[in-house]
C-alpha beads as a LAMMPS data file, in Angstrom:
LAMMPS data file: protein, C-alpha beads

232 atoms
231 bonds

1 atom types
1 bond types

-500.0 500.0 xlo xhi
-500.0 500.0 ylo yhi
-500.0 500.0 zlo zhi

Masses

1 110.0

Atoms # bond

1 1 1 -2.121 -3.096 14.769
2 1 1 1.366 -1.515 13.288
3 1 1 2.040 -2.521 9.092
4 1 1 5.626 -1.170 7.651
5 1 1 5.043 -0.970 3.762
6 1 1 7.770 -1.592 2.689
7 1 1 10.388 -2.612 -0.971
8 1 1 13.496 -1.728 -2.144
9 1 1 11.689 -0.870 -5.662
10 1 1 9.496 2.304 -6.586
11 1 1 6.434 2.527 -8.267
12 1 1 5.128 -1.081 -7.386
13 1 1 2.459 1.500 -5.514
14 1 1 3.469 1.547 -1.442
15 1 1 1.715 4.782 -0.743
16 1 1 -2.073 2.947 -2.637
17 1 1 -1.598 -0.086 -0.288
18 1 1 -0.646 2.430 2.588
19 1 1 -3.413 5.112 2.415
20 1 1 -6.072 3.026 0.358
21 1 1 -6.115 -0.467 1.788
22 1 1 -4.620 -0.132 4.925
23 1 1 -4.741 2.979 7.097
24 1 1 -8.722 3.065 6.963
25 1 1 -9.096 -0.071 7.890
26 1 1 -6.738 -0.299 10.995
27 1 1 -8.795 1.143 13.946
28 1 1 -7.386 4.720 14.902
29 1 1 -4.318 4.236 12.490
30 1 1 -1.600 6.802 12.357
31 1 1 0.022 7.611 9.130
32 1 1 3.813 7.576 8.671
33 1 1 5.663 8.377 6.106
34 1 1 9.514 7.697 5.457
35 1 1 10.622 10.649 3.355
36 1 1 11.201 9.550 -0.140
37 1 1 10.604 9.680 -3.719
38 1 1 6.551 9.922 -3.468
39 1 1 6.441 12.048 0.372
40 1 1 4.543 14.435 -1.464
41 1 1 1.658 11.870 -2.714
42 1 1 0.083 12.473 0.865
43 1 1 -0.082 14.104 4.298
44 1 1 1.379 13.158 7.547
45 1 1 4.566 13.167 9.118
46 1 1 7.635 12.906 7.238
47 1 1 10.399 11.374 8.705
48 1 1 14.158 10.556 6.863
49 1 1 15.285 6.901 7.400
50 1 1 18.157 7.812 9.339
51 1 1 15.280 9.175 12.292
52 1 1 14.763 5.909 12.640
53 1 1 15.604 6.086 16.209
54 1 1 12.763 8.846 16.618
55 1 1 10.669 6.767 14.282
56 1 1 10.820 3.804 16.768
57 1 1 9.889 5.885 20.086
58 1 1 7.295 7.316 17.847
59 1 1 5.838 3.919 17.124
60 1 1 6.042 2.543 20.652
61 1 1 3.819 5.780 21.618
62 1 1 1.270 4.269 18.990
63 1 1 -1.490 1.520 18.961
64 1 1 -1.855 1.296 15.623
65 1 1 0.189 2.841 12.718
66 1 1 0.905 2.243 9.182
67 1 1 4.473 3.348 8.160
68 1 1 4.999 3.811 4.331
69 1 1 8.922 3.823 3.731
70 1 1 10.108 5.339 0.633
71 1 1 12.295 3.071 -2.019
72 1 1 15.386 5.654 -1.383
73 1 1 15.156 4.739 2.086
74 1 1 14.627 1.171 2.394
75 1 1 18.204 0.980 2.828
76 1 1 18.388 2.867 5.512
77 1 1 15.471 1.876 7.538
78 1 1 16.860 -1.666 7.726
79 1 1 20.502 -1.390 8.483
80 1 1 19.052 0.882 11.233
81 1 1 16.568 -1.588 12.294
82 1 1 18.948 -4.018 12.691
83 1 1 21.574 -1.708 14.561
84 1 1 18.470 -1.179 17.071
85 1 1 18.101 -4.934 18.066
86 1 1 15.176 -6.462 18.395
87 1 1 13.428 -3.627 16.461
88 1 1 11.660 -5.275 13.928
89 1 1 9.422 -7.013 16.803
90 1 1 7.503 -3.343 16.932
91 1 1 5.482 -4.139 13.756
92 1 1 2.988 -6.634 13.489
93 1 1 3.307 -7.300 9.816
94 1 1 5.689 -6.326 7.102
95 1 1 3.665 -5.688 3.796
96 1 1 5.493 -5.796 0.516
97 1 1 3.280 -4.106 -2.771
98 1 1 4.741 -5.992 -5.945
99 1 1 3.949 -5.531 -9.586
100 1 1 4.626 -8.164 -12.686
101 1 1 7.507 -6.235 -14.000
102 1 1 10.810 -7.713 -14.117
103 1 1 12.678 -5.282 -11.385
104 1 1 10.387 -4.956 -9.830
105 1 1 10.033 -8.537 -8.966
106 1 1 13.645 -9.060 -8.325
107 1 1 13.473 -6.175 -6.096
108 1 1 10.890 -7.894 -3.881
109 1 1 12.737 -10.840 -3.717
110 1 1 15.752 -8.769 -2.079
111 1 1 13.170 -6.689 0.143
112 1 1 12.123 -10.158 1.638
113 1 1 15.470 -11.476 1.602
114 1 1 17.028 -8.725 3.601
115 1 1 13.563 -8.659 6.054
116 1 1 14.139 -12.301 6.351
117 1 1 17.907 -11.931 7.317
118 1 1 16.877 -9.447 10.145
119 1 1 14.996 -12.099 11.908
120 1 1 11.202 -10.898 10.411
121 1 1 9.448 -14.582 10.246
122 1 1 7.929 -15.395 7.269
123 1 1 4.129 -15.370 8.537
124 1 1 4.960 -11.348 9.539
125 1 1 5.677 -10.897 5.682
126 1 1 2.911 -10.617 3.028
127 1 1 3.178 -10.106 -0.505
128 1 1 0.239 -7.771 -2.581
129 1 1 0.136 -8.169 -5.899
130 1 1 -0.919 -4.919 -7.433
131 1 1 -1.866 -3.431 -10.899
132 1 1 -3.212 -7.023 -11.717
133 1 1 -5.577 -6.796 -14.733
134 1 1 -8.443 -9.212 -15.863
135 1 1 -6.646 -11.660 -18.223
136 1 1 -3.705 -11.846 -16.084
137 1 1 -3.246 -15.448 -15.228
138 1 1 -1.579 -14.838 -11.457
139 1 1 1.337 -17.935 -11.024
140 1 1 2.609 -17.280 -14.763
141 1 1 2.296 -13.316 -14.656
142 1 1 4.101 -13.112 -10.764
143 1 1 6.068 -16.366 -11.481
144 1 1 8.944 -15.213 -9.668
145 1 1 7.683 -14.327 -6.663
146 1 1 5.457 -17.946 -6.618
147 1 1 9.059 -19.818 -7.369
148 1 1 11.077 -17.998 -4.548
149 1 1 7.816 -18.691 -2.437
150 1 1 8.667 -22.623 -2.946
151 1 1 11.732 -22.803 -2.967
152 1 1 12.362 -20.457 0.360
153 1 1 8.990 -19.975 1.972
154 1 1 10.837 -16.899 3.148
155 1 1 6.761 -14.899 3.773
156 1 1 3.264 -15.828 3.624
157 1 1 1.725 -16.137 0.267
158 1 1 -2.151 -15.243 -0.103
159 1 1 -3.374 -15.120 -3.800
160 1 1 -6.526 -13.501 -2.542
161 1 1 -4.455 -10.494 -2.081
162 1 1 -4.368 -9.192 -5.519
163 1 1 -5.495 -5.258 -6.123
164 1 1 -6.635 -5.006 -9.666
165 1 1 -5.816 -2.526 -12.333
166 1 1 -7.802 0.177 -12.331
167 1 1 -6.817 4.195 -13.033
168 1 1 -8.927 4.769 -9.854
169 1 1 -6.117 5.535 -7.403
170 1 1 -4.144 7.607 -9.571
171 1 1 -7.131 9.954 -10.282
172 1 1 -7.754 9.751 -6.595
173 1 1 -4.458 11.088 -5.982
174 1 1 -5.377 14.119 -8.083
175 1 1 -8.367 15.056 -6.157
176 1 1 -6.458 14.532 -2.688
177 1 1 -9.299 12.169 -2.198
178 1 1 -9.226 8.476 -0.567
179 1 1 -12.132 6.065 -1.457
180 1 1 -14.241 6.241 1.463
181 1 1 -13.754 9.857 1.078
182 1 1 -15.393 9.787 -2.385
183 1 1 -17.572 6.871 -1.439
184 1 1 -19.420 9.526 1.682
185 1 1 -19.556 12.480 -1.052
186 1 1 -23.320 13.256 -0.633
187 1 1 -23.321 15.392 -3.628
188 1 1 -26.242 14.960 -6.144
189 1 1 -24.050 14.619 -9.123
190 1 1 -27.043 12.941 -11.427
191 1 1 -28.895 16.194 -10.983
192 1 1 -25.805 18.560 -11.759
193 1 1 -25.310 16.673 -14.828
194 1 1 -28.985 16.890 -15.968
195 1 1 -28.932 20.558 -14.934
196 1 1 -25.317 22.080 -14.203
197 1 1 -24.829 25.783 -14.136
198 1 1 -22.363 25.705 -16.752
199 1 1 -20.156 23.290 -19.227
200 1 1 -17.373 23.080 -16.005
201 1 1 -20.170 21.735 -13.394
202 1 1 -21.061 19.255 -16.078
203 1 1 -17.851 17.736 -16.996
204 1 1 -16.959 17.979 -12.902
205 1 1 -20.337 15.461 -12.507
206 1 1 -19.391 13.442 -15.341
207 1 1 -16.179 13.252 -13.556
208 1 1 -17.409 12.564 -10.253
209 1 1 -20.337 9.646 -11.136
210 1 1 -17.667 7.651 -13.286
211 1 1 -15.223 8.012 -10.091
212 1 1 -18.406 6.532 -7.372
213 1 1 -18.643 3.574 -10.507
214 1 1 -14.764 2.995 -10.047
215 1 1 -14.746 3.431 -6.264
216 1 1 -17.693 1.552 -5.442
217 1 1 -15.709 -1.623 -6.981
218 1 1 -12.682 -0.603 -5.896
219 1 1 -13.729 -0.787 -2.289
220 1 1 -15.198 -4.101 -2.976
221 1 1 -11.520 -5.080 -4.279
222 1 1 -8.994 -3.549 -1.433
223 1 1 -11.671 -4.821 1.088
224 1 1 -11.067 -8.668 0.161
225 1 1 -7.504 -7.982 -0.026
226 1 1 -7.124 -6.546 3.350
227 1 1 -9.140 -9.710 4.732
228 1 1 -6.634 -11.853 2.965
229 1 1 -3.401 -9.981 3.794
230 1 1 -4.318 -9.738 7.433
231 1 1 -5.624 -13.471 7.870
232 1 1 -3.316 -15.971 9.906

Bonds

1 1 1 2
2 1 2 3
3 1 3 4
4 1 4 5
5 1 5 6
6 1 6 7
7 1 7 8
8 1 8 9
9 1 9 10
10 1 10 11
11 1 11 12
12 1 12 13
13 1 13 14
14 1 14 15
15 1 15 16
16 1 16 17
17 1 17 18
18 1 18 19
19 1 19 20
20 1 20 21
21 1 21 22
22 1 22 23
23 1 23 24
24 1 24 25
25 1 25 26
26 1 26 27
27 1 27 28
28 1 28 29
29 1 29 30
30 1 30 31
31 1 31 32
32 1 32 33
33 1 33 34
34 1 34 35
35 1 35 36
36 1 36 37
37 1 37 38
38 1 38 39
39 1 39 40
40 1 40 41
41 1 41 42
42 1 42 43
43 1 43 44
44 1 44 45
45 1 45 46
46 1 46 47
47 1 47 48
48 1 48 49
49 1 49 50
50 1 50 51
51 1 51 52
52 1 52 53
53 1 53 54
54 1 54 55
55 1 55 56
56 1 56 57
57 1 57 58
58 1 58 59
59 1 59 60
60 1 60 61
61 1 61 62
62 1 62 63
63 1 63 64
64 1 64 65
65 1 65 66
66 1 66 67
67 1 67 68
68 1 68 69
69 1 69 70
70 1 70 71
71 1 71 72
72 1 72 73
73 1 73 74
74 1 74 75
75 1 75 76
76 1 76 77
77 1 77 78
78 1 78 79
79 1 79 80
80 1 80 81
81 1 81 82
82 1 82 83
83 1 83 84
84 1 84 85
85 1 85 86
86 1 86 87
87 1 87 88
88 1 88 89
89 1 89 90
90 1 90 91
91 1 91 92
92 1 92 93
93 1 93 94
94 1 94 95
95 1 95 96
96 1 96 97
97 1 97 98
98 1 98 99
99 1 99 100
100 1 100 101
101 1 101 102
102 1 102 103
103 1 103 104
104 1 104 105
105 1 105 106
106 1 106 107
107 1 107 108
108 1 108 109
109 1 109 110
110 1 110 111
111 1 111 112
112 1 112 113
113 1 113 114
114 1 114 115
115 1 115 116
116 1 116 117
117 1 117 118
118 1 118 119
119 1 119 120
120 1 120 121
121 1 121 122
122 1 122 123
123 1 123 124
124 1 124 125
125 1 125 126
126 1 126 127
127 1 127 128
128 1 128 129
129 1 129 130
130 1 130 131
131 1 131 132
132 1 132 133
133 1 133 134
134 1 134 135
135 1 135 136
136 1 136 137
137 1 137 138
138 1 138 139
139 1 139 140
140 1 140 141
141 1 141 142
142 1 142 143
143 1 143 144
144 1 144 145
145 1 145 146
146 1 146 147
147 1 147 148
148 1 148 149
149 1 149 150
150 1 150 151
151 1 151 152
152 1 152 153
153 1 153 154
154 1 154 155
155 1 155 156
156 1 156 157
157 1 157 158
158 1 158 159
159 1 159 160
160 1 160 161
161 1 161 162
162 1 162 163
163 1 163 164
164 1 164 165
165 1 165 166
166 1 166 167
167 1 167 168
168 1 168 169
169 1 169 170
170 1 170 171
171 1 171 172
172 1 172 173
173 1 173 174
174 1 174 175
175 1 175 176
176 1 176 177
177 1 177 178
178 1 178 179
179 1 179 180
180 1 180 181
181 1 181 182
182 1 182 183
183 1 183 184
184 1 184 185
185 1 185 186
186 1 186 187
187 1 187 188
188 1 188 189
189 1 189 190
190 1 190 191
191 1 191 192
192 1 192 193
193 1 193 194
194 1 194 195
195 1 195 196
196 1 196 197
197 1 197 198
198 1 198 199
199 1 199 200
200 1 200 201
201 1 201 202
202 1 202 203
203 1 203 204
204 1 204 205
205 1 205 206
206 1 206 207
207 1 207 208
208 1 208 209
209 1 209 210
210 1 210 211
211 1 211 212
212 1 212 213
213 1 213 214
214 1 214 215
215 1 215 216
216 1 216 217
217 1 217 218
218 1 218 219
219 1 219 220
220 1 220 221
221 1 221 222
222 1 222 223
223 1 223 224
224 1 224 225
225 1 225 226
226 1 226 227
227 1 227 228
228 1 228 229
229 1 229 230
230 1 230 231
231 1 231 232
């Protein structure tokens, strides 16, 4: 599977979706970041939007990939994809994360319209609702997205594709870890909390125990979101 994570808007969680939701769930997926304002958020090849020809050839050689298209390069990315006629068919899915701020929702709609104009079918465009709080009513918080879907059916809407609000991903970014890496850590942090070598270790142990608790519920949420996103 080859997936592009894309949105004209920044601050919608593209890197979170690409690295924490998709990359570790698609077997042998290579992560490729199209250089952007947030290209320093993780490892991976950095390519500029105007290097699309090279990126296209790279993707042809891969069986699986997750391409994180930075907001500052989306316009070039789409224009160049139109020049390389038919290149949009190289991706199995286009995942468009959205948050409930008005500007980001407008940009999300514009992104979907641009993909539709290029010839990407609705079944390949999947919206992921990000940073959704427990008391949000999805249809109300994201009313413009639901109204757009009702009017044009230009994308596939899955009400299960909801990433719950959590400070987990911001904290993981600071630690340069993924959810799976955190959960795979076998250190007995509870023992270190009870018998720390120094105050710094005690604070670290408390932080790691807290993070593991967040990661356990976060992984369960992401598993459900992934199942919704890839479902036909």
